[in-house]
C-alpha positions as CSV (number, residue, x, y, z in Angstrom):
1,X,119.5,67.5,126.5
2,X,121.3,70.6,125.2
3,X,120.2,72.1,121.5
4,X,121.5,69.7,118.8
5,X,123.4,72.3,116.3
6,X,124.9,69.7,114.1
7,X,123.4,68.8,110.7
8,X,120.3,66.9,110.7
9,X,119.6,63.7,108.8
10,X,116.3,61.9,108.5
11,X,116.0,58.2,109.8
12,X,112.4,56.8,109.5
13,X,111.2,55.4,112.8
14,X,111.0,51.7,111.5
15,X,114.9,51.4,110.9
16,X,115.7,52.9,114.5
17,X,117.5,49.5,116.1
18,X,119.5,49.6,118.7
19,X,122.1,52.1,119.4
20,X,123.9,51.0,115.6
21,X,121.9,52.7,113.1
22,X,122.5,53.2,109.1
23,X,121.4,55.7,106.6
24,X,121.4,54.8,103.2
25,X,119.9,56.4,99.7
26,X,119.5,60.0,99.8
27,X,120.2,60.8,103.2
28,X,124.0,58.7,103.0
29,X,124.5,60.8,99.7
30,X,123.6,63.9,101.2
31,X,125.5,63.3,104.4
32,X,128.8,62.0,102.7
33,X,128.7,63.8,99.1
34,X,126.6,67.4,99.9
35,X,127.7,68.1,103.6
36,X,131.0,66.0,103.3
37,X,130.8,64.4,106.7
38,X,133.9,61.9,107.6
39,X,133.8,59.1,109.8
40,X,133.9,60.5,113.9
41,X,131.8,63.4,113.1
42,X,128.6,64.7,114.9
43,X,125.3,64.4,113.5
44,X,121.5,64.6,114.6
45,X,119.0,62.1,113.4
46,X,115.4,62.4,113.4
47,X,112.6,60.1,113.1
48,X,109.8,62.7,111.8
49,X,107.7,61.8,114.6
50,X,109.3,63.8,117.2
51,X,112.3,61.8,118.1
52,X,115.7,63.0,117.7
53,X,119.4,61.9,118.6
54,X,122.8,62.8,118.7
55,X,125.0,60.2,116.5
56,X,128.9,59.7,115.3
57,X,130.0,58.3,112.1
58,X,131.7,55.2,112.5
59,X,131.6,54.1,109.0
60,X,130.9,55.7,105.5
61,X,131.1,53.2,102.4
62,X,129.0,51.8,99.2
63,X,126.0,54.2,99.7
64,X,126.0,53.5,103.7
65,X,126.5,55.6,106.7
66,X,127.2,53.4,110.0
67,X,126.0,55.6,113.1
68,X,126.2,55.3,117.1
69,X,123.6,56.8,118.8
70,X,125.2,59.0,121.8
71,X,121.6,60.7,123.2
72,X,118.2,60.4,122.2
73,X,115.1,62.6,122.8
74,X,111.6,63.3,122.3
75,X,110.5,66.5,121.1
76,X,106.3,67.1,121.9
77,X,104.3,68.0,119.6
78,X,103.6,71.8,119.2
79,X,100.9,73.3,121.6
80,X,98.5,73.9,118.6
81,X,98.7,71.6,115.3
82,X,98.5,73.8,112.5
83,X,96.8,73.1,109.2
84,X,97.7,74.8,105.5
85,X,95.0,74.4,102.7
86,X,97.4,76.6,100.2
87,X,95.7,77.5,97.2
88,X,98.2,76.0,94.1
89,X,100.5,78.7,92.8
90,X,102.4,79.2,89.3
91,X,106.1,78.7,89.2
92,X,108.4,77.7,92.3
93,X,106.4,79.4,94.7
94,X,104.3,76.7,95.6
95,X,107.7,75.1,97.0
96,X,109.0,78.1,98.5
97,X,105.5,78.3,100.6
98,X,105.8,74.8,101.8
99,X,109.7,75.4,102.9
100,X,108.5,78.8,104.6
101,X,105.6,76.7,106.2
102,X,107.2,73.9,107.4
103,X,110.1,76.2,109.0
104,X,107.1,78.4,110.7
105,X,105.7,75.0,112.4
106,X,103.1,73.5,110.0
107,X,101.5,70.1,110.5
108,X,100.0,69.5,107.5
109,X,100.0,71.2,103.9
110,X,96.7,70.9,101.9
111,X,97.4,72.1,98.0
112,X,94.6,73.2,96.7
113,X,93.1,73.5,93.1
114,X,91.2,76.2,93.4
115,X,88.8,77.9,90.5
116,X,91.4,80.6,90.1
117,X,94.4,78.6,90.2
118,X,96.6,79.0,87.2
119,X,98.1,75.8,87.7
120,X,96.3,72.8,86.7
121,X,97.7,69.3,87.1
122,X,96.9,65.9,86.0
123,X,97.0,63.0,87.9
124,X,100.7,62.3,86.7
125,X,102.2,65.4,87.3
126,X,99.8,65.7,90.6
127,X,101.8,62.5,91.8
128,X,105.2,64.2,90.6
129,X,104.9,67.2,92.0
130,X,103.6,65.7,95.4
131,X,106.9,63.7,95.9
132,X,108.8,67.1,95.7
133,X,106.8,69.0,98.0
134,X,107.3,66.1,100.5
135,X,111.2,66.3,99.8
136,X,110.9,70.0,100.1
137,X,109.3,69.6,103.2
138,X,111.6,67.1,104.5
139,X,114.8,69.2,103.7
140,X,113.0,72.3,105.5
141,X,112.5,70.1,108.6
142,X,116.7,69.2,108.2
143,X,117.5,72.9,108.1
144,X,115.3,74.2,110.7
145,X,115.6,71.4,113.0
146,X,111.9,70.4,113.1
147,X,111.5,67.1,114.7
148,X,107.9,66.5,113.5
149,X,107.9,65.9,109.5
150,X,104.3,67.8,108.4
151,X,102.0,65.7,106.0
152,X,102.0,67.1,102.8
153,X,99.0,65.7,100.9
154,X,98.3,65.3,97.3
155,X,96.2,68.2,95.6
156,X,92.7,68.5,95.7
157,X,89.7,70.6,95.5
158,X,88.8,73.0,98.1
159,X,85.2,70.9,98.8
160,X,87.8,68.0,99.7
161,X,90.5,69.5,101.6
162,X,88.1,71.1,103.8
163,X,87.0,67.4,104.7
164,X,90.2,66.1,105.6
165,X,90.4,67.3,109.0
166,X,89.0,69.3,112.3
167,X,90.3,72.2,113.7
168,X,89.0,74.3,117.0
169,X,89.8,77.2,114.7
170,X,89.4,77.9,111.2
171,X,90.5,81.1,109.6
172,X,90.7,82.4,106.1
173,X,93.1,85.6,105.3
174,X,90.6,87.9,103.5
175,X,89.9,91.3,102.1
176,X,86.4,91.0,102.8
177,X,84.4,93.5,105.1
178,X,83.1,91.0,107.7
179,X,87.3,89.9,108.0
180,X,87.8,90.3,111.8
181,X,91.6,90.3,113.8
182,X,92.6,86.7,115.1
183,X,91.9,87.9,118.8
184,X,88.7,88.8,118.0
185,X,88.0,85.2,116.1
186,X,90.0,82.9,118.7
187,X,88.4,81.6,121.8
188,X,90.4,80.1,124.4
189,X,93.3,78.2,123.5
190,X,93.1,75.8,120.6
191,X,94.7,72.5,120.1
192,X,94.3,72.8,116.0
193,X,94.0,75.6,113.7
194,X,93.6,75.5,109.8
195,X,94.1,78.7,107.8
196,X,92.9,78.9,104.1
197,X,95.2,80.8,101.9
198,X,93.8,81.8,98.5
199,X,95.2,81.4,94.9
200,X,96.6,85.2,93.0
201,X,92.7,86.5,92.5
202,X,91.7,85.3,95.6
203,X,89.2,82.5,96.2
204,X,86.2,83.1,94.9
205,X,82.8,84.3,96.2
206,X,81.4,80.4,95.8
207,X,85.0,79.4,97.4
208,X,84.3,81.4,100.4
209,X,80.9,80.0,100.7
210,X,82.2,76.4,100.7
211,X,85.3,77.9,103.5
212,X,82.3,79.7,105.2
213,X,80.2,76.0,105.3
214,X,82.9,74.3,107.1
215,X,83.3,76.8,109.9
216,X,86.2,79.1,108.2
217,X,86.0,83.0,109.6
218,X,87.4,85.3,107.3
219,X,90.5,87.1,109.2
220,X,92.2,90.5,108.3
221,X,95.8,90.7,107.8
222,X,95.6,94.5,107.5
223,X,94.2,96.7,104.5
224,X,96.7,95.9,101.7
225,X,96.7,93.3,99.1
226,X,99.0,90.7,99.8
227,X,100.9,88.3,97.1
228,X,99.4,84.9,98.0
229,X,102.9,83.7,99.3
230,X,103.4,86.6,101.4
231,X,99.8,86.1,102.9
232,X,100.6,82.7,104.0
233,X,104.1,83.6,105.4
234,X,102.0,86.6,107.3
235,X,99.6,84.7,108.8
236,X,101.6,81.7,109.6
237,X,103.7,83.9,111.8
238,X,101.2,85.4,113.8
239,X,99.3,82.0,114.1
240,X,102.6,80.4,115.5
241,X,103.0,83.2,117.6
242,X,99.5,83.4,118.9
243,X,98.4,79.8,119.4
244,X,101.5,77.4,118.9
245,X,104.6,78.8,120.9
246,X,105.5,79.9,124.0
247,X,105.5,83.7,123.7
248,X,109.1,85.6,122.9
């Protein structure tokens, strides 16, 4: 199938029934009211689990968009699945990091409540933030054409985050004297990788000890002190190039 350049809309895997499907709720509203699509227009549907289909709008009324599938394709998972452990940062920066992480191919995002995180969330606030971050991730998928919807999980401690996954390569962006380059750290062709990014002020010594105990190795991004969001984008770009995609 040729590359699909039409607007993308999310249709959960459970709702792909035969050759005729429907968009409802926010996706239908986005299709008709925001992007102003009309009957006869072509769009792309994706289920967030690798499936994409070109579809034609057949009807649009009552908050429902009816479509007929014209073609169907499966996108394989990335060669190396990347998990991002991102310490909470203030303002809208966390949303920006999540958006860029999705664009750069991350498959799992774990917001970390670190010791130096300025942001502090109670249970209700955390649930509200999670819903927002999940929506940001979905919109980023639609914008960049990502077929695999990343998992964004509830904010947690660094210790809890480290216990939620396994990875062949684990690195944390660091200015520690023992930090090395990625090529000095990696071995072979890993199928999974994890990246930990600290908050403003960096991880504390005790948090670096937690990361080391979990198998994370300090990775040097250079001698300059980067903002948390800059470090995240820089590191993910390098990981994506070196581990998760075909060489340019």
